N, C-alpha and C positions, 0 to 999 in steps of 0.2 A: 555307675562306678561308686557312688556314695549312697549308703543306706541311711535315710533320714531317721527311721525308727531307731536304729542303733545309736545315732548321735543323740537323740532325745533321751533314750534310756541311760546313756553314759553320763549325760549332764545331770539327770535326776539322781543317779547314783552318787555323783560327786557332792550334790547338795545333802544327801542322806549321810554320807561319811563325815562331812563337815559338821552336820548337826550332832552326830555322835561324838565327834572330837570335842566340840564345845561343851557338850554335856559332861564328858569325862573330866574336863578342865574346870568344871563349875564356873564357866564364864558368865559374866554379868549379862552380856548381850548374846542372843541366839543367832542362828544363821540368817534369820529374817531381818536382822539388824545390820547386815553387811550391805555396803553400797556397791555399785557396779564395778568400781575399781578393785574392791576387795574380792568380788566374786570371780573375776577373771582368772586369777591363779588357781582357784578351787576347780574351775572347769578344766583348766589346762591340764591338771594332774591326771584326771580321769581319762581325758582324750589321749594323752600320751601313753597311758596304761594300755590302751587299745592298739598301740603300735603306730599311731599317727604322728606326723611332725606337726607341731603347734607353734605358730608364729604370732606373737601378740603385737598390736599396734603397727601392723604392716601397711605401708603406703599403698593406696589404690593405684592401679596402672593408668596414670593420667595420660590422655591423648598426646601424641608426639608433637602436634603443632604448637604446643606451648610448653616451654621448659620451665616449669614452676620450681621455685626454691623448695628444699626439703621442708622448711618450716611452714610453707604455704599449702602443702599437699594434705588432702584428707586421708585419714588412716582407718583401716578396718580393725575391729576389736580382736578377732581371732581368725587366722587363716590356717586351714588344715591341709597337709600333704600326705600322700600315701607312703612316701619314703621319708622317714624322719631325718635321714642323712642329707637330703637334698632340699635346700631352702628354696623359697619362691623366687623366681627370676624377676627382678625389678626392671620393667621395660623402659622406664625413664632413665635409669642408670645406664642401660645399654645405649639408648639414644644419646646420652651425654658423652659416652666414650666414643661413639661414632663421630659425633660433632667435633670432639677434641682432635680426632685424627684427620679431619678434613684439611686439605691443603698441606699435608705433610708427606713424607716419603712413604708412609704407611697407608695413604688414602686408598689405593687399589684393593687392599685387604682389610679395610676398616671394619666391615661388618663381621668378618671372621675374627679379627683381633678383639672386637668388643664383646664377643659372645661370653656369657657367664654360664657356667654349669649349674643346673638346678631344675626345679619344677616350674613349668610354664604356668602363667596365671590361669589359663583355661582348664588346667588339670587339677587345680586346687579347689577347696571348698571355702568360700568366704562367708564369715558369720558376723553379723552385727548383733550385739547383746543388749537387752534392756531388762531392768529389774523393777518390779513394782509390788507393793503390798497393800492389802486392804487396811492393815494397821501398820503404821510406820512411826519412827522416832522423829519428833520435831523439838529441837532444843533439848534433847535428852529425855523427852517425855513421850511415851507411846500414846498415839491418838489415831482416830480414823483418818484415812488418807483423803484429804479434800481434793486431791488431783488424781484420783483413782482412774477416772475415765481417760484422762490424758495419758496416764501411764500404760493403760491396757490397750487403748485404741490408737491414739495419735502418735505416740512415740515410736512404736513399731512401724506405723505407716510411713513415718519419715525415713526409717531405715530401709524399708522396702523400696521406696522411691530412689534412695541413694544407690542401692545395689543394682536396681534395674537399669540405670543409665550407663553403667560401665560396659563398654563394648569389648573389653579384653577379658571379661569374666564370663565363664560358661555356667558355673555352679555356685549358687549363693543361697543364703537363707537368713531369715530374721529369727532370732532366738529371744523369747520372752520368758523370764523366770518370774512366775506369779506366786506370791505368798498370799494364801486366802484362808478364810475361816473354816472352810470344809471343801471336800472334793466336789460336791454338787454345785456349789457356788462357783468354784474355779472353772468347771467344764461349761457351765451356763454362760459365764462372762466371756470366756474365750470363744465360744460359739458366736456370741453377739459380735465380738471384735472381728472375727473372720468374715461374717456377713457384711459388716460395715466396710471392710476392705474391698470386698467384692462389689458392693454398691458403688464404691468410688472407682471401680474398674482398675484396681491395682493388679499388677501382673503376678499373681501368686498361684501356687499349686496346693493340693490338699496338705494340710499341716499334720504333723505327728505330735501327739500329746503324751507325756509320761508324768505320773504323779507319785510323789513320795510323802509320807507323813513327816512332820517335824514337831519338836517339842513346843507346846503352847506356852508362850511367854508374854506376848503382848496382844493376843487375839487371833493370830494365824495358827492353823494346825496342819496345813499341807503346803507343799511347794509343787506347783504345776509348771512343767516345762513344755512350752509350745514352740516347735521348730517348723517354720513355714518356708518352704522352698520358693524362691523368687525367679521368675522368668526374666532373663537378661536380654540385652541387645546383641549378644555375641552371635557371630555368623560363622558357622563351621565351614 
């Protein structure tokens, strides 16, 4: 249902457009100076342009046996739906409504009364996003990233594990936006990262990589988008 190549290309295109926008504005900081929080709305705009519904910071479908407070629940960076008019159904909210109806006159029809119209979690695409650069700003100064390996390998690995454990999710992917000195370096480092994930037996499928040039400001000249599908525990 989801074409990962299309998602990777759309994200790379969003980075390219943001690079051009910042160039036209004569911005002091380029696209590789944006943090993850600033990158999310950039990605959202391109994905919406493809006709997808995009839901940012949407809570994961926590198992029903524990009714966690909203503030306690982990949230997914971006959740995509095929129908932009139908939000993702929050299974925890449904469970809460059913629980509230227990013991009332509406108990016999609790499940029907609690139903919310929308896209079921297994029909959506759940994306966790990480951003890393070979060169980054530290205290406003561009320097080589001393945590580069962590950003390329370990941070996405954490996202993969998080997505894989969700039983209500069928389609998920880790997204890494990597700002690098050149395309050769980006592809080489991403290949190493994927091999390390496989060596750790992380449940992934073949990634899609899309690369776009960016203006060189601090040492990076390309943005490489790596979208890696994750095998979840969902049971059809």
